[in-house]
C-alpha positions as CSV (number, residue, x, y, z in Angstrom):
1,X,-49.4,-108.7,-7.3
2,X,-52.1,-108.7,-10.4
3,X,-50.4,-109.8,-13.8
4,X,-50.0,-106.3,-14.7
5,X,-48.2,-105.2,-11.7
6,X,-45.5,-107.8,-12.0
7,X,-45.9,-107.2,-16.0
8,X,-44.6,-103.6,-15.3
9,X,-42.0,-104.6,-12.5
10,X,-40.3,-107.6,-15.2
11,X,-40.5,-104.8,-17.7
12,X,-38.4,-102.3,-15.2
13,X,-36.3,-105.0,-14.2
14,X,-35.3,-105.9,-18.0
15,X,-35.0,-102.0,-18.8
16,X,-32.5,-101.5,-15.9
17,X,-30.9,-104.7,-16.8
18,X,-30.7,-103.7,-20.5
19,X,-29.2,-100.5,-19.3
20,X,-26.6,-101.4,-17.0
21,X,-25.1,-103.8,-19.8
22,X,-25.3,-100.6,-22.3
23,X,-23.6,-98.3,-19.9
24,X,-20.9,-101.0,-19.3
25,X,-20.4,-101.9,-23.3
26,X,-20.9,-97.9,-24.3
27,X,-17.6,-96.9,-21.8
28,X,-15.8,-99.9,-23.6
29,X,-13.6,-100.7,-20.4
30,X,-14.3,-101.1,-17.0
31,X,-11.0,-100.5,-13.8
32,X,-9.3,-103.7,-13.1
33,X,-10.3,-105.0,-15.7
34,X,-8.2,-105.2,-19.7
35,X,-9.4,-102.8,-22.1
36,X,-11.7,-104.2,-24.8
37,X,-10.1,-104.0,-28.4
38,X,-11.6,-101.7,-31.2
39,X,-14.5,-102.5,-32.4
40,X,-15.2,-102.1,-36.1
41,X,-16.9,-98.5,-36.3
42,X,-14.6,-96.9,-33.5
43,X,-11.6,-94.7,-33.3
44,X,-9.3,-95.3,-31.1
45,X,-6.5,-93.0,-30.4
46,X,-3.4,-94.6,-28.0
47,X,-0.7,-92.4,-26.3
48,X,1.5,-95.0,-25.6
49,X,3.9,-94.2,-22.3
50,X,7.4,-95.2,-22.6
51,X,9.1,-92.4,-21.1
52,X,11.5,-92.1,-24.1
53,X,9.9,-89.8,-26.3
54,X,6.8,-89.8,-28.0
55,X,4.1,-92.3,-30.0
56,X,1.1,-92.5,-31.1
57,X,-1.2,-95.0,-32.5
58,X,-4.4,-94.4,-34.0
59,X,-6.8,-97.7,-35.1
60,X,-9.3,-95.4,-37.9
61,X,-12.9,-96.5,-37.9
62,X,-12.3,-99.2,-40.6
63,X,-9.4,-100.6,-38.5
64,X,-6.8,-99.2,-41.1
65,X,-4.0,-98.3,-38.2
66,X,-1.5,-95.0,-38.2
67,X,1.3,-94.7,-35.9
68,X,2.8,-91.3,-35.3
69,X,6.6,-91.7,-33.6
70,X,8.4,-94.6,-32.5
71,X,9.4,-93.4,-28.7
72,X,13.2,-94.1,-29.6
73,X,15.5,-92.1,-26.7
74,X,17.6,-95.0,-25.3
75,X,19.8,-93.9,-22.8
76,X,18.5,-94.7,-18.9
77,X,21.7,-92.0,-17.7
78,X,20.7,-89.1,-19.5
79,X,19.5,-86.4,-16.7
80,X,16.1,-85.0,-16.8
81,X,14.9,-88.2,-18.9
82,X,12.4,-90.6,-17.3
83,X,12.8,-93.9,-16.6
84,X,11.8,-96.5,-19.2
85,X,8.4,-98.0,-19.1
86,X,7.5,-100.9,-18.1
87,X,11.2,-101.0,-17.4
88,X,14.5,-100.9,-18.7
89,X,14.3,-104.8,-19.9
90,X,14.0,-104.3,-23.9
91,X,14.3,-100.8,-25.9
92,X,10.9,-98.5,-25.8
93,X,10.6,-98.9,-30.2
94,X,10.3,-102.8,-28.7
95,X,8.2,-102.0,-26.2
96,X,5.9,-100.0,-28.6
97,X,5.9,-102.3,-31.1
98,X,4.8,-104.5,-28.3
99,X,1.8,-102.7,-27.6
100,X,1.3,-102.8,-31.6
101,X,1.0,-105.9,-32.1
102,X,-1.7,-106.4,-29.5
103,X,-3.9,-103.6,-30.4
104,X,-4.2,-104.0,-34.0
105,X,-7.5,-105.0,-35.4
106,X,-7.8,-108.8,-35.8
107,X,-6.6,-109.9,-38.8
108,X,-4.6,-107.2,-39.5
109,X,-0.4,-108.1,-40.4
110,X,0.8,-104.9,-41.0
111,X,0.8,-101.3,-40.2
112,X,-0.8,-99.3,-42.2
113,X,1.1,-95.7,-42.1
114,X,3.7,-94.8,-40.2
115,X,4.7,-90.7,-39.8
116,X,8.1,-89.0,-38.3
117,X,6.3,-85.7,-37.2
118,X,10.2,-84.6,-37.3
119,X,13.9,-86.1,-37.0
120,X,14.7,-85.9,-33.3
121,X,15.6,-89.4,-31.9
122,X,12.3,-89.4,-28.8
123,X,10.4,-89.4,-31.9
124,X,12.0,-91.8,-34.6
125,X,14.5,-93.2,-32.8
126,X,18.2,-91.9,-31.6
127,X,21.3,-94.4,-33.0
128,X,24.0,-94.3,-31.1
129,X,27.3,-97.1,-31.3
130,X,25.6,-99.7,-29.1
131,X,22.5,-100.0,-30.6
132,X,21.5,-103.4,-31.7
133,X,22.2,-104.2,-35.4
134,X,19.8,-105.9,-37.6
135,X,20.4,-108.4,-40.2
136,X,19.4,-106.2,-42.7
137,X,23.0,-104.8,-41.7
138,X,20.7,-100.9,-40.4
139,X,20.5,-100.6,-36.5
140,X,17.7,-101.0,-34.6
141,X,15.6,-98.1,-32.5
142,X,12.7,-96.2,-33.0
143,X,10.6,-96.9,-36.4
144,X,13.5,-99.6,-37.4
145,X,13.1,-101.5,-33.9
146,X,9.5,-101.4,-34.6
147,X,9.8,-102.0,-38.1
148,X,11.6,-105.7,-36.9
149,X,9.3,-106.7,-35.5
150,X,5.7,-104.9,-37.3
151,X,5.9,-104.9,-41.2
152,X,5.1,-101.3,-42.3
153,X,3.2,-100.4,-45.8
154,X,4.1,-96.5,-46.2
155,X,6.2,-94.5,-44.1
156,X,5.1,-90.8,-44.7
157,X,7.6,-88.0,-43.1
158,X,8.4,-84.2,-43.4
159,X,11.6,-84.8,-45.9
160,X,11.7,-87.7,-48.6
161,X,13.4,-88.2,-50.8
162,X,16.1,-85.6,-50.2
163,X,16.4,-85.0,-46.8
164,X,18.1,-81.3,-47.4
165,X,15.3,-78.9,-46.1
166,X,16.5,-76.3,-45.2
167,X,19.9,-78.3,-45.1
168,X,20.9,-81.4,-45.9
169,X,20.6,-83.7,-43.0
170,X,23.6,-85.4,-41.9
171,X,23.6,-87.3,-38.9
172,X,24.2,-91.4,-37.5
173,X,20.7,-91.4,-37.0
174,X,19.1,-90.0,-40.0
175,X,21.8,-91.7,-41.7
176,X,20.8,-95.1,-40.7
177,X,17.3,-94.4,-41.3
178,X,18.0,-93.5,-44.8
179,X,19.6,-96.9,-45.2
180,X,16.8,-98.6,-43.4
181,X,14.0,-96.5,-45.8
182,X,16.6,-97.9,-49.1
183,X,16.2,-101.9,-47.9
184,X,12.9,-102.0,-46.7
185,X,12.2,-100.4,-50.2
186,X,14.2,-102.8,-52.1
187,X,12.9,-106.3,-49.9
188,X,9.8,-105.3,-48.6
189,X,8.0,-103.1,-51.2
190,X,8.0,-100.3,-48.6
191,X,6.1,-96.7,-49.6
192,X,7.5,-93.5,-49.2
193,X,6.3,-90.4,-49.3
194,X,6.7,-86.7,-48.5
195,X,3.8,-85.5,-45.6
196,X,1.7,-82.5,-47.8
197,X,0.2,-80.0,-46.1
198,X,-3.2,-79.1,-47.5
199,X,-4.5,-82.7,-48.4
200,X,-7.0,-84.7,-47.0
201,X,-6.7,-87.7,-48.9
202,X,-2.9,-88.7,-47.7
203,X,-3.7,-90.4,-44.8
204,X,-7.4,-92.5,-46.2
205,X,-9.3,-95.2,-44.8
206,X,-8.0,-98.2,-46.5
207,X,-10.6,-100.8,-45.6
208,X,-14.0,-99.2,-45.9
209,X,-13.9,-95.3,-46.5
210,X,-17.3,-95.2,-48.8
211,X,-18.9,-96.2,-45.0
212,X,-17.5,-93.5,-43.0
213,X,-18.2,-90.1,-45.0
214,X,-18.0,-88.1,-42.1
215,X,-14.2,-89.7,-41.4
216,X,-11.3,-86.9,-42.7
217,X,-7.8,-86.7,-41.7
218,X,-7.1,-83.1,-43.3
219,X,-2.5,-82.8,-43.2
220,X,-2.4,-79.1,-41.4
221,X,1.4,-78.6,-41.2
222,X,4.6,-78.9,-42.3
223,X,7.9,-77.2,-43.4
224,X,6.7,-73.8,-42.3
225,X,4.0,-74.7,-44.9
226,X,0.0,-74.2,-43.1
227,X,-3.3,-75.0,-44.7
228,X,-5.2,-72.2,-45.5
229,X,-8.8,-73.3,-44.7
230,X,-9.3,-73.5,-48.3
231,X,-9.4,-76.5,-50.8
232,X,-5.5,-77.9,-50.0
233,X,-4.1,-74.4,-50.9
234,X,-1.1,-73.1,-48.4
235,X,0.4,-70.3,-47.4
236,X,4.5,-70.0,-46.3
237,X,5.5,-68.5,-42.8
238,X,9.1,-68.2,-43.6
239,X,10.8,-66.0,-46.4
240,X,13.3,-68.0,-48.5
241,X,16.4,-69.4,-46.4
242,X,18.7,-68.7,-49.3
243,X,21.8,-66.5,-48.1
244,X,19.8,-66.8,-44.1
245,X,22.4,-67.9,-41.6
246,X,21.9,-71.3,-40.9
247,X,22.0,-70.1,-37.0
248,X,18.6,-67.8,-37.9
249,X,16.9,-71.2,-40.0
250,X,13.5,-72.3,-38.1
251,X,15.0,-75.9,-35.7
252,X,13.6,-79.1,-36.5
253,X,11.1,-78.3,-33.9
254,X,9.6,-76.0,-36.1
255,X,9.1,-78.2,-39.5
256,X,7.1,-80.8,-37.3
257,X,3.8,-82.5,-39.2
258,X,0.5,-81.5,-37.9
259,X,-2.6,-83.1,-38.7
260,X,-6.0,-83.2,-37.0
261,X,-8.5,-86.0,-37.5
262,X,-12.4,-85.0,-37.9
263,X,-15.0,-88.5,-37.2
264,X,-18.5,-86.2,-36.9
265,X,-18.4,-83.8,-34.2
266,X,-15.0,-84.9,-32.6
267,X,-12.1,-83.4,-33.8
268,X,-8.7,-84.0,-32.8
269,X,-5.2,-82.4,-33.2
270,X,-1.7,-83.5,-32.7
271,X,1.8,-81.6,-34.1
272,X,4.5,-82.9,-32.9
273,X,7.4,-80.4,-31.3
274,X,5.4,-77.4,-33.0
275,X,6.8,-73.9,-30.4
276,X,5.3,-70.5,-30.3
277,X,8.5,-68.3,-28.3
278,X,11.7,-68.1,-28.6
279,X,13.9,-66.8,-25.7
280,X,16.2,-64.9,-27.5
281,X,12.9,-63.4,-29.3
282,X,12.8,-59.9,-27.7
283,X,10.5,-58.2,-29.6
284,X,8.6,-59.1,-33.0
285,X,7.7,-62.9,-32.9
286,X,10.0,-64.6,-35.5
287,X,8.1,-66.5,-37.7
288,X,10.1,-69.1,-38.0
289,X,9.9,-69.6,-34.4
290,X,6.4,-68.6,-33.6
291,X,5.0,-71.2,-35.5
292,X,1.4,-72.6,-33.5
293,X,-0.6,-69.2,-33.7
294,X,-1.1,-70.3,-37.9
295,X,-1.3,-73.5,-37.2
296,X,-4.3,-72.8,-34.9
297,X,-6.0,-70.9,-36.9
298,X,-6.1,-73.5,-39.8
299,X,-7.0,-76.1,-37.1
300,X,-10.0,-74.3,-35.1
301,X,-11.9,-76.0,-31.8
302,X,-11.1,-79.3,-31.0
303,X,-12.3,-82.0,-28.7
304,X,-8.6,-83.5,-27.6
305,X,-5.4,-82.1,-28.5
306,X,-2.0,-83.8,-27.9
307,X,0.2,-81.0,-26.5
308,X,2.8,-79.7,-28.8
309,X,6.3,-80.4,-27.6
310,X,6.0,-82.8,-24.3
311,X,4.1,-79.8,-22.9
312,X,7.4,-77.2,-22.8
313,X,7.9,-74.2,-21.8
314,X,8.3,-73.0,-25.4
315,X,4.9,-74.6,-26.6
316,X,0.7,-74.4,-26.8
317,X,0.7,-70.7,-25.7
318,X,-2.2,-68.6,-25.4
319,X,-3.2,-68.0,-29.5
320,X,-2.7,-71.4,-29.8
321,X,-5.1,-72.7,-26.8
322,X,-7.5,-69.9,-27.4
323,X,-8.2,-71.3,-31.2
324,X,-8.3,-75.0,-29.9
325,X,-10.3,-74.8,-27.0
326,X,-9.6,-78.7,-25.9
327,X,-12.0,-80.2,-23.1
328,X,-9.2,-83.2,-23.3
329,X,-5.7,-82.6,-23.1
330,X,-3.3,-85.4,-23.4
331,X,0.6,-84.3,-23.0
332,X,3.5,-87.3,-23.8
333,X,5.7,-86.5,-21.1
334,X,9.5,-87.8,-21.4
335,X,11.4,-85.2,-19.3
336,X,11.4,-83.5,-15.8
337,X,9.4,-80.2,-16.5
338,X,7.2,-82.1,-18.3
339,X,4.6,-79.8,-18.5
340,X,6.6,-76.7,-17.4
341,X,5.3,-75.0,-14.8
342,X,4.2,-71.7,-17.3
343,X,2.3,-74.4,-19.9
344,X,0.4,-75.8,-17.2
345,X,-0.9,-72.8,-15.6
346,X,-1.6,-71.6,-19.8
347,X,-3.5,-75.5,-19.9
348,X,-6.1,-74.6,-16.8
349,X,-6.0,-71.6,-16.9
350,X,-10.5,-70.0,-17.1
351,X,-9.0,-66.6,-18.3
352,X,-7.2,-68.1,-21.5
353,X,-10.4,-70.0,-21.9
354,X,-13.4,-70.9,-20.1
355,X,-14.8,-74.4,-19.7
356,X,-13.7,-77.3,-18.5
357,X,-11.2,-79.0,-19.3
358,X,-9.1,-82.5,-18.0
359,X,-5.3,-82.9,-18.2
360,X,-4.1,-86.7,-18.7
361,X,-0.3,-86.5,-18.1
362,X,1.7,-90.2,-19.2
363,X,4.5,-89.3,-16.8
364,X,4.9,-86.9,-14.0
365,X,8.5,-87.3,-12.2
366,X,8.5,-86.5,-8.1
367,X,10.8,-83.1,-9.6
368,X,7.5,-82.4,-12.1
369,X,5.0,-82.6,-8.8
370,X,7.1,-80.8,-7.0
371,X,7.7,-77.9,-9.3
372,X,4.6,-77.3,-11.2
373,X,2.0,-76.5,-8.9
374,X,-1.7,-77.8,-9.3
375,X,-0.1,-81.0,-11.0
376,X,-1.7,-83.1,-8.9
377,X,-5.8,-81.9,-9.6
378,X,-4.8,-83.5,-13.4
379,X,-7.2,-86.0,-14.2
380,X,-4.5,-88.6,-14.7
381,X,-0.5,-88.8,-14.4
382,X,0.5,-92.3,-15.1
383,X,0.4,-94.4,-17.7
384,X,-1.0,-94.8,-21.2
385,X,-4.1,-92.3,-22.3
386,X,-6.5,-93.3,-24.4
387,X,-9.2,-92.1,-26.1
388,X,-12.2,-94.2,-27.8
389,X,-15.0,-92.7,-30.0
390,X,-17.8,-94.0,-30.5
391,X,-19.8,-94.9,-33.9
392,X,-20.3,-91.6,-35.3
393,X,-18.7,-89.5,-33.6
394,X,-20.6,-88.3,-31.0
395,X,-19.2,-89.1,-28.2
396,X,-15.5,-90.4,-26.8
397,X,-14.4,-91.7,-23.3
398,X,-10.6,-91.8,-21.9
399,X,-9.1,-94.6,-20.7
400,X,-5.9,-94.1,-18.5
401,X,-3.8,-97.6,-18.9
402,X,-1.1,-99.2,-16.5
403,X,2.3,-98.4,-18.1
404,X,3.8,-101.0,-15.6
405,X,3.0,-104.2,-17.4
406,X,1.5,-105.5,-20.8
407,X,-1.6,-106.5,-19.4
408,X,-3.2,-103.6,-21.3
409,X,-5.3,-103.5,-17.7
410,X,-7.3,-99.9,-17.0
411,X,-6.9,-97.6,-14.1
412,X,-9.8,-95.5,-14.6
413,X,-12.2,-94.1,-17.1
414,X,-13.5,-90.9,-18.1
415,X,-16.5,-89.2,-19.6
416,X,-18.5,-90.0,-22.0
417,X,-17.2,-86.4,-23.0
418,X,-20.0,-84.8,-26.0
419,X,-18.0,-83.7,-29.0
420,X,-18.3,-80.3,-30.1
């Protein structure tokens, strides 16, 4: 072997080794090992599975943190509900808080933003007589439980400060939430804001905005107001509700917050429990129930979407999916029937939109596996689902993490997917 041949062989070996190292670093995870921590410039979106509701944690490219919903149903005996993950030794809000503390960037001392998509217990935390009580006076479940373990700088919801749309909200859960906000404002300096559709500056990069001009969170919808696509302008989907009987008001699900995250070519949609159909609507679609189509028009095509309403039968309609055309769908299940038979059929149908798509479900119960045809072919049926977007947003991967413990162990890695 002459010197030139030896040099070429060594060069090829070096290139091969470098490519292998790059590939491992690029995927950011190896099955059987713990997922590597977020790195500056990446966008991480964690769909945290407790089996008891929704919780999404976003770590933005500069390290700003955003928690959307806090996974708060507490009763293990309620029909059709899934068991608590990892187990029932802690309430779901505490599991979420512990997950958040593991994932926040090094040196972070609090959550920058906590959003409540709407005022249902599986998103904000249900208060029951047995809910433990904080030394601060309020009871602990969901967001109040999370805040007991992780300080929160700002809360954004759809109702602050009056909580009277469409009617005054009174319940043990809402009364406790307001008591929590009052105490946190007085004693911890908590900021609270109303979610404002149309804005792209309400949820902003706080630690290095100028470094990522290609990043944006656009507020799409809440309370019947949807972004028009022009500036920060919105339009109302609902007629004035004065004089309309309460039974004909929009439900809490139809008032949910929706937003779009954009990072370069990458787009992600999340929208609480928005719905599209109602079993009592026979002929003309009722705008107070059928909110998905206009929200979809405002959103446009995305790479990844969180399924509306846990993949229930009344959401993720054909008009909605046709507009978004996601490559990846995450279904945060919390009960038998998530995803529903008809919903999963729409999600997988090439007639609805053409192209490949992977569906990740945080938890498929035995009952769902028996009734939702084809769900066994989903990309995953158990575990936390993490979207990791590379610096600049050109590509992303999906990691499925073990939810049976707190090791953050990687079960599978999917991608890379090219952002469109």
